[in-house]
N, C-alpha and C positions, 0 to 999 in steps of 0.2 A: 241178232245182236247188233247194237249200234256202238261203234267205237269213235271216240272224239280224240283227234290229234290237235291239241291247242298250240298256240305260239306264245307260251309263257316264258319269255326270255329276257335277259338283261341286255338291252341294246341288241347287238349282233353277236352275242355269245350264248352258248347253251348253258346258261346259268340263271338262277332265280334272282328276284328283286328284293330279297330280304334286306332290311336295313336296321340301323341302331335305333333304339327307342326314342332317343332325344333329337333325332333329325326329322324335319318335316318331310312327309312323303313327296317325292319328286315326280312320280309317275302314277297314274291311276292303275289299279289292278283289275279293273272291270273291263271285260271285252265280250265279244260274241260267244266265245267258248264258255265263259263263266255263266252267262245267262242260259245257254243251251243246257249245260249240266244241271243248273238249278231247276230248270223246267222239267227235265227228265227225272230228276231226283224226287221232286215234290209231287209229280202227277202220275207216276207209274205208267208212262207212255209205252215203254218197252225196256227190256234189259239193255244196260249200257255199261261202258267202261272207258276210263280215261287212259290214253297211251301218252305218257309224259316223256319227251326226249331230253328234257332239260335236267341239269344237275341241280337238285333241290333238296338240300339237307334239312330244310325246315318246311317241307311240303305239307305236313299235317297242320301246321299253323296257318298256312295259306288257305287250305280247305276250310278250316274253322272260321277264318275271317269271311269267307264267301258263303257260310251257312250250309256247306255240303261236306261236313267232316267225315261222314260215313260213305262217301262216294267211292265205288270200287275203282282201283287204278293199277296200272303196271308202270313201273319206272325203269327206264333204260339203264340209268346209272346204278340202280339197285342190282340189276342183272350183272352189270360189269363188275361191281364191287362185291358180288356174292352176298348181298344183304338179305336175310330172311325175316328179320324183325319187322313187325307191322305196327306195334303199339308205341305211343309216346312214352318216354321214360324220363324221369327227372334226373338230371346230372348237375350236381353242385360243383363249384370251383374247389370246394373243400375236398371233393373226392379225387382231385388230381394229385399227382406226386410233386410236392414242393421241396426245395432244399431246406435243410435245417435253419431255424431262426428267420424264416420268412415272415415279414411284417406286411399286413394288408392295410392300405390307406383308402378310405372311402371318399371319392370325389363326387361332385354333382352328376358326372357323366359315366364314369367307369370306376372299377376298383384297380388300384395300382399296387403291385407286389414289389417290395424292396427286400434285398438280401445284402446285409452289411452296408446299409445306407446307400445302396446303388440300385437304380431301377432295374428290375428283373423282368416284369411282365405287366401288361394291361389286360384286364378282363372286360369284355364288352357284352352287352345284353340286347336281345331283340325286343319287339313291341310288347310281347307277352311276359317279359321278365326272364326268358330263357337264355342261358349262356350260348352265344353263337360263335364268338371268336376270342382267341387269346393271342396277344402279340408278345413275342419274346425278344429281349434286348441284351446286347453286350456293349458296354461302354456307351450307353445312351443311344445306340444305333440299333434299329430293328433288324433282326437276323432271321426271324421265322414267324409265320402266322399259322395258327392251328384253327381249323374250322370244325365245329361240332354239329353232329346230327341231333335233331330233336328226339330221337329214339335212344339217346344216352351213350354215344360213343364218338371217338375222334374219326372224322370222315376224310378230311384233306389237310395236308400240310404244305405250306408254300415257303420256299427258301429264298432269302434276300441277300444281295451283296451290294454294298454302297447304296442302301435304300431302294434298290431296284429288284423286282422279282426275277429270279433266274429260272426256277422250275417249280412245278407243283406235283405232288404225289397223291393219287386217290388210293385210299386204304380200304381193306376189308374190315369186318367187324372185330377182328383180333389185332388190328394195327399193322398188318403186313401190307406193303405197297403192291397195288395191282397195275396201275398205270403211272407213267411219269411224263408229264406234258411240259415241253420246253417253250418258254415264251419268245425266245429270240427268233426262231424260224417256225414255231407252231407244231413241230413234229411230236409224235407220241410214241413212247417206248412201252412195251408190255413186259411185265416181269416174266423172264424165261422159266423161272422155277414154279410159276403158277399161272400159265397162260389160259385161264379158264373163265368162262362166264356162265351164268345160270339162266335157264329158261324153264319155268315150272319145275324147279328143283332138279332139272336134268343138266348135267355138265356138258358144255361145248367148248371146243378148243378154238382160240383165235386163229384166223388164217395166216396172220403174219405177226412178227414180234415188233415191227416198226411200221408206223403209219405217217403219211405226210402231214395229216392234220387230224383233228378230232372227228370231223364229219364222216370220213369213210369207215372209221371204227364204229361210230353210232349206227351207220347204215347197215353194217354187217350184223350187228346184234339185233337191230330192229327187223331186218329181213328174216332172220332166223325165227323171231317171235311170230311174225306174220305167217310164215310157212307152217309152223308147228301148232299154233294156238288159234288160228282163225279159219273160217270156212268160206266157201265161195258165195254163200248167201248173205254173209255179213256185210253191213254197210259202214262206210268210214266217212265221218264228217271232218274235213280237213280245213283248218284255219289257215288261210293264205298268208305267207310271210316270206320275205326275201331270204331269210337265213336258211330255211329248209325247203324251198320250193324245188330245187334241183333233186334233193333226196326224195321228195314225194313223187316227182315226175318219174324217177327210175323205179319206184316200188309200187305205184298205184295205177299205172296206166291200164292194167287188165283187171282191176277190182272195181266193185261198186262203190262209187264215191259221190259225196256231196261237197262241193267247194264253197267255203264261206268267206265272202269278201266284206270287210268291215272298215268303216271310216275311210282313210285315205290309201288303203292298200292297192286300189286300182292304179294309182299313179306310181307305185313302187316298182312295177314289173317292166323290165326292159329285156329280159331274157327270152329270145324267140323259142327256145326249147319248151317253155312253159305252155305254149299254145297246144301242144299235143295232149297235155294233161287236161286242159280246159275243153278241148274238142271231144275228148273221149269220156268226159265225166257224165254221170247220169243226171246231175242237177247242180245248178249254181244258186246260192242264196246271197242276196245283197241286202243292205240295210235300208235302201230307199229306191224308189222307182227310177229316179233320174240316172242311176248308175247302170241300168240295164243296157241302154244304147251304147255307151262307151265300151262295155265288156264285150258285147257282140261285135262291135267294130274291131276290137283288138283280136278276137278269135277268128274273125273273117267268116262267120256263119251264124245262123240263128240257133240260139241255145235254149235248153229248158231252164228258165230262170224264174224265180219268184222273189218278191221283196218281203222279207220277214224282219221287222225291227227287233234288235236284241234287247230293247227296253219295252216293258209293258206299261200301259197306263193304269193309274189307280186314282180313284176320286179322292183328292186331298186338296181342298180349296184354299188352304193356307190361312194366313192371319192378316193379310194386307188391309182388309176392311176395318180391322181393329186398331190400326195404327193412325197416328195423327199426321203422318207424312205420306206422300205418294212416291214410292220407290220405282225408279226406272232402271231396269237391268240392261246393260250394254256390253256384250262380248267384244273384246278388242284384240285377241291373240293373233288373228289373221287379217286384221283390218288394214287397208291402205292408209298411208300416213295422211294423204290429202283429205280422205274421207274422215279420218279421225279429227283432223283440225276443223273441218267443216262442222262436225257434230258438236265439238266443244263450244264453238261460237253459237251454234243454233240453241243448245241447251242453256247457255248463259243468258241469252235473250229471252228464252222461254220462261226462265225463272222470274222475269219481271212481271209476267202475267199470271203465273202460278207459284205463289210463295211456298206452298206445301210440297212442291216437287223436289226430289233428290235423285241424283244420278249415281248409280253404282256400276263402275267399270268392272266387268267380270274377266278374270284371267285364271288359266290353269297353270301358268308359269310359276314354279315354286322357288325361283331365285330369291335370296334373302333381301335383295335391294329392289325387287320388282315394284312394290308399292311406292317407294320413294321416287323411282325413275318415272313412273306413270304420272304421279302428282306433279313432279318437276316439269314434265312436258306440258301438262295441262296449264300450269301457271305461266309457262313461257308463251303458250298460244294466247292465253287471256291478255297478257301484257302487250303482246304485239298488236292485238286488236283493240286496245284501249279499254279492256274490261277489268273488273276487280279481281286481282290475283287471290285475294283472301277467300274466294269461293272454293279454292282447292287447297287450303291449308291442311296439314296432317292433323288428325284427331289426337289430342293428348288428354290425360286425366289430371293434368296439373291445373289448379285453379287457386288464385290468390284468395285469401280470406276476405279481404275487402277490395273488390274489383270495381273501382270508381268508373271505369270506362265501359262497363258491361253493356250499357244501352247503345253504345256506338259500335259494338262488335258486329261484324258481318257474319251471319250464320254460314257454316260450311255446307256446300251443296254438292261437291264432287267427292266421291269415296271410291276406294278400290277394294273389291272382294276377291281375295286370293283363295281359290278352291281347287283342290287336286282330286280328292277322292269323292265318290258319289254321295257319301253321307253329308259332307260339308256343302255340296252343291244343293242337295235337297233342302237342307236347312236354310240356305240362302234364298232359294226359289220361293219358299213359303212366305217371305216378307216382301215380295215384289208385287207391284201393281200392274206392270206392263213390261214387255221386252222389246228392245230395238236392236235388231241384228242386221248389220250391213257388211259383215265380214265376207271374205272371198270363199271361205269354207264354213258353211253353217254348222253349228254344233247340234248333232242329232239328239243327244241326250237332253240338251236344254229345250229343244222344241217339243219332245215328248213330255218332259216335265211340265212345260207350260200348259199343255193340254190337260194333264192330270190336275194341275192347280187352277185350271180355268183362267189363265192369264192371256190377255190379248197379245198378239205378236205382230210387230212391224218388221218386215223382212225385205231384202232386196233381191232374193232369189226365189223363184217359184219352187215350192216343195209340196209333197202330198199332205204335209202336216199343217199347212196354213191355207185356209180357203178364203180368198179375197172377199172382204166385206162381211165375213161371218165370224171367224175367230181371230181376225186381224186384217192387215192390209199388206199387199205387195207393192212397194214403191219403186219407181224408176229413178227418182232423183232425191237427194238428201233434203231438198227444200220442201218436199211433200210431208215430211215427218211431223212438222209443227201442227198441221191440220189433223193428222191422225192422233196425235197426243191430245189435242183439244177434244176430238170426237169421243175418246174413251175416258179421259180423266176429268172432264168438265161435265159429263152427263152420265149419271149412274144407270140410266135406262139402257144406254148403249153397252155399258160394261156388263150389265146383267144379261143382256142378249148373248154376249160372248160366252158367259158362264154356262148358259143353257146349251148353246151350240157345242161348246167344248166337251160338255158332259156326254152328249150324243156321239160326237166324233170319237171320243175316247173308247167307246165300245168296239170300234174297229181294230183297236190295238191292245185290248186287254188280254189277260192270260188265256182265257178260253178261245179267243180268236186266233192267237198265235199257235196254240196247240192244234187247232183245226188245220191250219196251214201246214204245220209240221207233219201231221198224219197224212195229209194229201201228198206231200213230197215223198214220204217213206213208202206209201202205197205204190206210187209211180215207179220209184227206184226198185222195189221188190219185183215188179212186173217186168222190168227191163231184162 
């Protein structure tokens, strides 16, 4: 049996990332664990199960968004709260007990309940239209927040004083409190009248009635599950994360483990105790070859490591050839300011020789003012260098009926694409002609997507996904980019060569290839 322990947390809290339907998603939900579960779920590689340590009252909706709704899982907080229900159930706000003469007012964002012309509650909904939270008010001041589970019951209630959360209570399916977590010092009290948690419908008593924080309580419940429900031959794939690495180190040193390092997790570890977990693991998985060296240096020994990208390639050549413009995708989230300024000037001058070129600055930053701040910066750089600021005006749909100066208008050449989730990124990539990435931390998902869409890549860091002179160029200096752009954008033959090479390169990272690597890892771990 393969067990996946993901890091699906809200920042550094053991909580989910569920959000209101009207808010832009601020963090991507896709990570290595999502891809690994998808792969095991779709290809019947072996029996598997998700071990979720996070408090996730809307976990079924999360699984549905990731196309693994029927994936088997165990929830630590379900065990703590003695929840046995497994199926999603519809709970309407009309099913709640409201005071007499309650009036519901429908706003664009939520439903507001009034009692005697005074605001009594706000009802908020998730992305799928399910009720997730109800705020309760007294004299226009919030005094309580109720959080509802997607299986149709009240899961948690948070009490406020002067608009500040004081404590939260985790409830069982009947509304009785199980845990009380105090925000001031983080300690947790267990209900002395029912100090029980469930493991496979078997009742266990908590060792203490008070814990210094949530983590030792989670560790106790998780440890009981591992001891009672797993066998020595089972394999555990652990997603490395700073929030739970101490917990994993204490529980998994003597078990068969695969450690999964994804994106920038290598830079997050400063705890020397983690080295014992890494040194004793059966295998490590990284998302690119260049991370193997730093990981072995940190561990102080040669490790069994393999690079398995969490993203598979798929032949989807996009629609860039059908467009009348040539879009240049430029990631900017981790770019040095000096390089960014250099790029802006370089592109502005390149537009003089290629009128069809357009630059799309790519950002995963979901801040509401991100587009304006980037375009303002671009205009400032253009102005300082004596270039036309109108190249970076913000797009508007306003157009005068009789625009006499239309012939004198300068076409906008700089745009900002704000993409957070992988769906919006894929849509963006399909319209791009080439990518220029000189950031300090290359975006792995973008590079794999460029291979899938057969887009040439101009990068400043050597990676296994860009073969110099084949599917792109590795440049040492910003000044080299102009020549690379001319090579691919002015000559369709060179661009077509990249398409053919990308198609062949993509075979190394398609689903079948990733499955072969996974099977090789599991075979090795089983033999250890």
